[in-house]
KOLRO-811867 format. One line per 3 residues: number of its first residue (from 1); their letters; for each residue x, y, z of C-alpha. Coordinates in Angstrom, 3 decimals, always signed. Layout:
NUM	A	X,Y,Z | ...
***
This chain:
1	MKG	+18.731,+19.114,-13.662 | +19.491,+17.476,-10.366 | +17.169,+14.736,-8.656
4	IIM	+16.989,+14.305,-4.662 | +15.524,+11.354,-3.042 | +15.264,+12.137,+1.092
7	IID	+13.838,+9.253,+2.488 | +12.344,+9.861,+6.301 | +12.964,+6.170,+7.450
10	GMA	+9.726,+4.797,+8.967 | +8.152,+8.014,+8.987 | +4.636,+6.622,+8.130
13	DRP	+2.186,+5.231,+10.238 | -1.461,+4.489,+11.239 | -4.109,+6.168,+13.522
16	LKE	-3.669,+6.762,+16.989 | -6.080,+6.926,+19.880 | -3.512,+8.979,+21.251
19	LDN	-3.767,+11.326,+18.776 | -8.094,+11.798,+17.814 | -7.281,+8.907,+15.582
22	KTP	-4.398,+10.783,+13.693 | -0.978,+9.434,+12.951 | +2.333,+11.474,+14.172
25	LEA	+2.444,+12.712,+10.531 | -0.371,+14.171,+10.889 | -0.337,+15.698,+13.924
28	AKT	+3.375,+16.932,+13.536 | +3.291,+20.236,+12.409 | +5.693,+19.870,+8.867
31	PNM	+5.284,+23.484,+7.537 | +7.394,+22.496,+5.312 | +6.548,+19.154,+4.060
34	DKM	+2.978,+20.930,+3.671 | +4.184,+22.997,+1.053 | +6.137,+20.664,-0.963
37	AKI	+2.506,+19.240,-0.699 | +0.354,+22.466,-1.883 | +3.256,+23.394,-4.404
40	GIN	+4.192,+19.694,-6.137 | +2.100,+16.906,-6.855 | +1.621,+13.685,-4.695
43	GIM	+0.603,+10.255,-3.923 | +1.007,+6.725,-1.878 | +3.852,+4.696,-2.237
46	DPI	+4.392,+0.910,-2.140 | +8.219,+0.716,-1.434 | +7.772,-3.453,-2.959
49	KPG	+4.171,-4.341,-3.170 | +0.774,-4.065,-1.640 | +0.811,-5.179,+2.040
52	IRA	+4.732,-6.540,+1.652 | +6.524,-5.804,+4.748 | +9.526,-3.932,+3.505
55	GSD	+12.726,-3.661,+5.561 | +14.848,-0.374,+5.037 | +17.335,-2.541,+2.843
58	TSH	+14.514,-4.648,+0.085 | +12.660,-0.970,+0.270 | +15.749,+1.075,-0.817
61	ISI	+16.858,-1.002,-3.325 | +13.481,-1.177,-5.136 | +13.121,+2.667,-4.802
64	LGY	+16.948,+2.602,-6.453 | +14.817,+0.639,-10.259 | +16.531,-2.878,-9.013
67	DPY	+15.134,-6.166,-7.551 | +15.227,-6.840,-4.217 | +13.506,-10.458,-5.396
70	QVY	+17.218,-11.176,-7.904 | +20.030,-8.494,-6.082 | +19.015,-8.846,-2.667
73	TGR	+20.464,-11.953,-0.296 | +20.209,-10.530,+2.761 | +21.130,-7.696,+5.304
76	GPF	+24.601,-8.543,+6.059 | +26.792,-7.956,+2.993 | +25.391,-4.151,+2.997
79	EAA	+25.985,-3.591,+6.399 | +29.667,-4.866,+5.552 | +30.460,-2.694,+3.090
82	GVG	+28.447,+0.224,+4.680 | +31.056,+0.597,+7.889 | +34.248,+0.066,+5.389
85	IEV	+34.225,-3.646,+5.039 | +36.017,-4.611,+0.800 | +33.736,-7.951,+1.000
88	LPG	+35.270,-10.402,-1.037 | +32.997,-13.046,-3.305 | +32.236,-15.861,-0.878
91	DIA	+32.076,-13.855,+2.294 | +29.446,-14.748,+4.307 | +28.332,-11.039,+6.331
94	FRC	+26.059,-10.170,+9.062 | +24.255,-7.230,+10.811 | +24.900,-8.003,+14.350
97	NFS	+23.344,-6.067,+17.400 | +25.308,-5.307,+20.562 | +22.978,-6.932,+23.083
100	TAS	+22.962,-7.529,+27.076 | +22.326,-10.543,+27.974 | +22.184,-11.479,+32.062
103	EEG	+24.620,-13.994,+33.866 | +21.534,-16.750,+33.276 | +21.825,-15.958,+29.320
106	LII	+19.061,-14.486,+28.945 | +18.524,-11.066,+26.706 | +17.370,-8.382,+28.723
109	DRR	+18.200,-5.305,+26.043 | +18.588,-5.847,+22.859 | +20.323,-2.709,+21.724
112	AGR	+22.043,-2.679,+25.337 | +20.119,+0.522,+25.898 | +21.146,+1.632,+22.278
115	IRE	+24.471,+2.307,+23.500 | +26.446,+5.388,+21.614 | +30.067,+5.642,+22.392
118	KTK	+33.033,+3.832,+22.040 | +31.713,+0.753,+21.077 | +35.250,+0.800,+18.691
121	QLA	+36.622,-0.979,+22.037 | +34.370,-3.737,+21.807 | +34.782,-4.631,+18.496
124	SSL	+38.532,-4.432,+18.645 | +38.276,-7.048,+20.592 | +36.188,-9.327,+18.375
127	NSI	+37.924,-8.800,+15.684 | +40.534,-11.206,+13.989 | +39.957,-14.180,+17.149
130	QLE	+40.163,-17.573,+16.504 | +37.535,-19.741,+17.395 | +38.806,-23.244,+19.020
133	GFE	+38.131,-26.162,+16.220 | +37.706,-22.741,+13.548 | +41.049,-22.425,+12.508
136	DVE	+39.912,-22.173,+8.863 | +37.997,-19.380,+9.518 | +38.973,-15.697,+9.357
139	IIF	+36.680,-13.399,+11.690 | +36.140,-9.639,+10.333 | +34.207,-7.604,+13.326
142	KES	+33.564,-4.589,+13.003 | +31.518,-1.684,+14.673 | +28.634,+0.597,+12.612
145	TGH	+26.677,+2.996,+14.581 | +24.890,+3.220,+17.191 | +24.269,-0.431,+18.759
148	RSV	+24.733,-1.831,+15.671 | +27.360,-3.942,+13.982 | +29.266,-6.599,+11.156
151	LVL	+30.746,-9.661,+10.883 | +32.113,-11.341,+8.455 | +32.734,-14.764,+8.167
154	RGS	+36.302,-15.632,+4.902 | +37.272,-18.635,+4.345 | +36.054,-22.227,+2.660
157	GLS	+33.235,-23.662,+2.651 | +30.310,-21.256,+4.284 | +26.953,-20.774,+3.543
160	DQV	+25.161,-17.717,+4.276 | +21.800,-20.710,+4.178 | +21.689,-19.673,+8.327
163	SDA	+19.114,-18.411,+10.586 | +19.679,-15.688,+12.950 | +20.639,-15.497,+16.402
166	DPK	+18.244,-12.282,+16.815 | +15.181,-13.827,+19.658 | +13.432,-10.459,+18.715
169	KEG	+12.177,-9.955,+21.763 | +13.668,-9.366,+25.518 | +13.450,-12.628,+28.332
172	KAP	+14.729,-15.432,+25.788 | +18.290,-16.147,+25.246 | +19.502,-16.105,+21.589
175	KEI	+18.299,-18.368,+19.517 | +20.455,-21.445,+18.218 | +21.737,-20.421,+14.141
178	LGL	+20.650,-23.324,+12.340 | +21.657,-24.162,+8.384 | +18.433,-23.878,+6.340
181	DGS	+19.129,-26.008,+3.679 | +20.405,-29.462,+5.257 | +24.262,-28.370,+3.668
184	TEA	+27.209,-29.486,+4.832 | +28.349,-25.947,+4.919 | +25.501,-24.775,+6.295
187	EKT	+26.164,-26.928,+9.180 | +29.336,-25.739,+9.619 | +28.559,-21.402,+9.339
190	ARV	+25.739,-22.274,+11.911 | +28.465,-24.158,+14.426 | +30.687,-21.068,+13.626
193	LNK	+28.655,-18.380,+14.964 | +26.412,-19.793,+17.455 | +30.676,-20.567,+19.190
196	FVS	+31.028,-17.222,+18.339 | +27.672,-15.491,+19.583 | +29.408,-18.077,+22.747
199	ESY	+32.814,-16.670,+22.617 | +31.517,-12.938,+22.479 | +29.792,-13.423,+25.385
202	NIL	+32.962,-14.805,+27.033 | +35.036,-12.123,+26.024 | +33.205,-9.195,+26.276
205	KDH	+31.263,-9.890,+30.054 | +34.390,-8.629,+31.435 | +35.274,-5.646,+29.259
208	PLN	+36.792,-2.037,+31.684 | +33.883,-0.615,+29.279 | +30.974,-2.680,+29.850
211	LER	+32.370,-2.637,+33.589 | +32.256,+1.518,+33.403 | +28.593,+1.234,+31.831
214	IEA	+27.658,-1.600,+34.479 | +28.735,+0.943,+37.317 | +27.099,+3.852,+35.603
217	GKP	+23.310,+2.149,+35.869 | +23.743,+1.778,+31.975 | +23.234,-2.061,+30.148
220	PGN	+26.225,-3.220,+28.990 | +27.550,-4.562,+25.494 | +27.994,-8.274,+26.109
223	IVL	+27.033,-9.610,+23.680 | +27.022,-9.591,+19.883 | +23.347,-11.606,+18.247
226	PRG	+24.359,-11.911,+13.990 | +21.358,-11.741,+12.201 | +20.562,-11.368,+8.485
229	AGA	+23.119,-13.302,+6.757 | +23.883,-12.458,+3.057 | +26.419,-12.935,+0.461
232	VPD	+27.755,-10.150,-2.176 | +25.487,-9.169,-4.615 | +26.254,-8.434,-8.124
235	VQP	+24.659,-5.393,-9.085 | +25.424,-2.780,-11.821 | +26.538,+0.130,-10.895
238	FNE	+24.004,+2.683,-10.246 | +25.903,+5.408,-12.611 | +26.134,+3.400,-15.532
241	KYG	+22.557,+2.194,-14.840 | +20.979,+6.104,-15.408 | +23.637,+7.610,-16.391
244	LKS	+24.155,+10.206,-13.303 | +26.924,+10.962,-10.655 | +25.424,+9.614,-8.129
247	ACI	+26.129,+9.941,-3.507 | +24.711,+8.905,-0.981 | +23.932,+10.574,+2.530
250	AET	+22.656,+8.455,+5.638 | +23.482,+7.561,+9.362 | +23.188,+3.613,+8.862
253	GLI	+26.060,+1.498,+7.510 | +23.072,-0.421,+5.911 | +21.899,+2.205,+3.092
256	MGI	+25.393,+2.959,+3.351 | +26.135,-0.373,+2.311 | +23.230,-0.336,-0.323
259	GKL	+25.029,+3.033,-1.846 | +28.619,+1.407,-1.728 | +27.372,-1.688,-3.879
262	AGM	+25.472,+0.378,-6.415 | +28.867,+2.318,-6.671 | +27.195,+5.651,-5.576
265	DII	+30.017,+8.135,-3.538 | +29.286,+8.310,+0.431 | +29.240,+10.861,+2.065
268	EVE	+30.391,+10.666,+6.267 | +27.868,+13.111,+8.521 | +29.601,+13.832,+11.439
271	GAT	+27.172,+13.674,+14.200 | +24.892,+11.353,+12.490 | +24.062,+9.389,+14.815
274	GGA	+20.723,+6.899,+13.355 | +18.961,+8.041,+16.305 | +16.453,+10.975,+17.245
277	DTD	+19.431,+12.432,+18.982 | +21.373,+12.333,+15.263 | +22.692,+16.073,+14.420
280	LDS	+19.928,+17.814,+11.888 | +21.960,+20.337,+11.209 | +24.792,+18.407,+9.897
283	ISQ	+23.654,+16.585,+7.774 | +21.067,+19.958,+6.110 | +24.920,+20.779,+5.581
286	SII	+26.454,+18.589,+3.805 | +23.166,+17.944,+0.982 | +23.930,+21.984,+0.661
289	ENA	+27.765,+21.429,+0.296 | +27.089,+17.910,-2.045 | +24.148,+19.766,-4.321
292	SKY	+26.335,+21.597,-6.864 | +28.910,+18.332,-6.512 | +26.645,+15.638,-8.090
295	NFL	+23.064,+15.561,-10.275 | +21.370,+12.852,-7.724 | +21.498,+12.085,-3.981
298	LIN	+19.991,+9.495,-2.531 | +19.421,+10.654,+0.682 | +18.595,+9.140,+4.276
301	IDG	+17.518,+10.256,+7.398 | +16.537,+7.054,+10.315 | +15.573,+9.150,+13.284
304	ADE	+12.018,+8.330,+12.892 | +11.905,+4.683,+12.722 | +14.068,+4.541,+15.532
307	AGH	+10.766,+6.136,+17.660 | +8.460,+3.920,+15.362 | +10.530,+0.790,+16.544
310	DGN	+10.648,+2.010,+20.562 | +6.527,+2.701,+20.651 | +7.982,+6.259,+21.289
313	LQE	+4.945,+8.611,+20.359 | +5.786,+12.002,+21.491 | +9.986,+11.352,+20.451
316	KVN	+8.633,+10.863,+16.404 | +6.413,+13.335,+16.719 | +9.099,+16.140,+18.061
319	FLE	+11.222,+14.599,+15.425 | +8.957,+14.757,+12.638 | +9.137,+18.507,+13.256
322	KVD	+12.565,+19.029,+13.501 | +13.563,+16.603,+10.368 | +10.816,+19.473,+8.798
325	AVI	+13.629,+21.795,+9.004 | +16.130,+19.791,+6.628 | +13.370,+19.429,+4.174
328	GEV	+12.425,+23.763,+4.431 | +16.091,+23.666,+3.290 | +17.001,+20.982,+0.435
331	MKI	+13.985,+22.939,-1.254 | +16.112,+25.769,-1.430 | +18.442,+23.993,-3.703
334	PDT	+17.168,+25.323,-7.608 | +16.918,+23.245,-10.059 | +15.944,+20.394,-8.829
337	CFI	+13.772,+17.219,-8.192 | +13.204,+16.300,-4.590 | +11.588,+13.364,-4.099
340	LTA	+10.326,+12.685,-0.196 | +8.857,+9.282,+1.366 | +9.712,+7.120,+3.341
343	DHS	+10.800,+3.435,+2.575 | +8.202,+1.701,+5.233 | +5.793,+2.506,+7.535
346	TPI	+7.436,+1.617,+11.043 | +3.474,+1.566,+13.371 | +3.659,+3.626,+16.765
349	SVM	+1.434,+0.441,+18.119 | +3.533,-2.223,+16.108 | +6.683,-1.585,+16.841
352	DHT	+8.140,-2.699,+14.009 | +7.516,-2.484,+10.240 | +4.221,-2.684,+8.037
355	GDP	+2.791,-3.511,+4.806 | +0.750,-0.144,+4.578 | +1.883,+2.427,+1.500
358	VPL	+4.106,+5.773,+2.444 | +2.862,+9.274,+1.517 | +5.358,+10.942,-1.684
361	VIN	+5.341,+14.030,-2.389 | +7.557,+15.456,-5.573 | +8.108,+18.893,-6.459
364	GPE	+10.785,+20.398,-9.009 | +9.901,+22.512,-12.216 | +6.929,+21.902,-14.926
367	IRV	+5.647,+19.747,-12.673 | +1.873,+19.174,-12.291 | +0.099,+20.290,-9.446
370	DDV	-2.314,+18.717,-7.643 | -5.337,+19.790,-4.728 | -3.231,+18.670,-1.870
373	EKF	-1.912,+20.649,+0.811 | -0.773,+18.803,+3.714 | +2.125,+16.179,+3.461
376	DER	+0.251,+13.430,+5.137 | -0.658,+9.241,+4.934 | -4.706,+10.695,+4.194
379	SAT	-4.729,+13.636,+2.295 | -1.820,+11.803,+0.204 | -3.656,+10.014,-1.200
382	KGG	-5.891,+11.786,-3.199 | -3.297,+13.281,-4.872 | -2.033,+13.110,-8.452
385	LCR	+0.191,+9.923,-8.605 | -2.462,+7.854,-7.355 | -0.787,+5.041,-5.463
388	IRG	+2.556,+3.832,-7.184 | +5.519,+0.834,-6.199 | +8.891,+2.476,-5.655
391	SDI	+10.205,+0.665,-8.688 | +8.348,+3.384,-10.376 | +10.408,+6.156,-9.001
394	MNI	+13.419,+5.911,-10.602 | +11.709,+6.230,-13.584 | +9.273,+9.489,-12.723
397	LMD	+12.327,+10.627,-11.883 | +14.751,+10.433,-15.032 | +11.128,+10.740,-16.821
400	IMN	+11.246,+14.653,-14.907 | +15.081,+15.352,-15.153 | +14.221,+14.710,-19.148
403	KSE	+17.042,+12.129,-19.217 | +14.727,+9.643,-19.632 | +15.451,+6.957,-23.514
406	KFG	+11.726,+6.816,-25.981 | +9.850,+3.324,-25.813 | +8.959,+2.497,-29.029
409	A	+8.837,+5.101,-32.256
***
């Protein structure tokens, strides 16, 4: 039997007045998700623990059966691994945004209009730059999907104990990056990063691509904001941990990086943008093509999360209705335990992650079907799984696949 965990990133939400007190998932037309609920076993899940606002990274780590409090050092290393950078022990890695800064130094768009095209040109102008006074620090910079990018600092005397540059809100200047533990290594790293942010603006503000964007009325990606510092973690390979041949199909460097650091094969999908405009047909085709090659697939589809962060209600409903077709195709794969869930809630009203539990459904041979007939946040509370944690999922999956070892005599 095969196992598939599909995570619709940020799918869960809160009731909205605009939807007559329904959530976007309750309001969306999702016949395949509802069919899964009707022929499966349902429940709700806390990705980490009740009330904890999980990140996409920490929740995926938990769902894969690792302890995020032990494994997670920061988001940067996962992003770096996900975009193909061979991170080394001692490297300090950061996830970054291409953002838009005004001449006055204020961030007026944290995602540079969700820039999509030609960010490789911007990244190449920053990769391997020399920072005056820090010639001993190697700068490795690479684009990820959309507005996302990755920075790796390589050299002696560096630390991941530094704060972020991202102000989190438009209309504010980039935050001054500070050392967090009082060490000379952290202070040095903070100085390197502050200089890098300043130099990124100097280099990118007149970049030909940004001049083209300004002429077209689009926000330029003229500054880089690092965040999520982390050192490379040491984790037991997933295939060794569970005795599975695994692969990861994801849209963002972050999730691909988690899969890569866990030792999974990474399957990239052409046209997968990580947004609502992603090519869902290509994702669906990739799942079908690779299901026979592996006995475990981790799948992440990101568009609902982006809509939630943008506060775009209609886009979130529309995306959930479109992604429902992918679920219908995956349900056709024979001899498969198929788990559908989310990694966290991203409510339209909050425009960020919250600690609300997420719905979960399991389909497969010999499943104890319950009485739930719709897949959504409230219907799932009546299911046979009751309320579980993300760290329970792999144990449940391995048992259903008849691959778990007996505990005791």
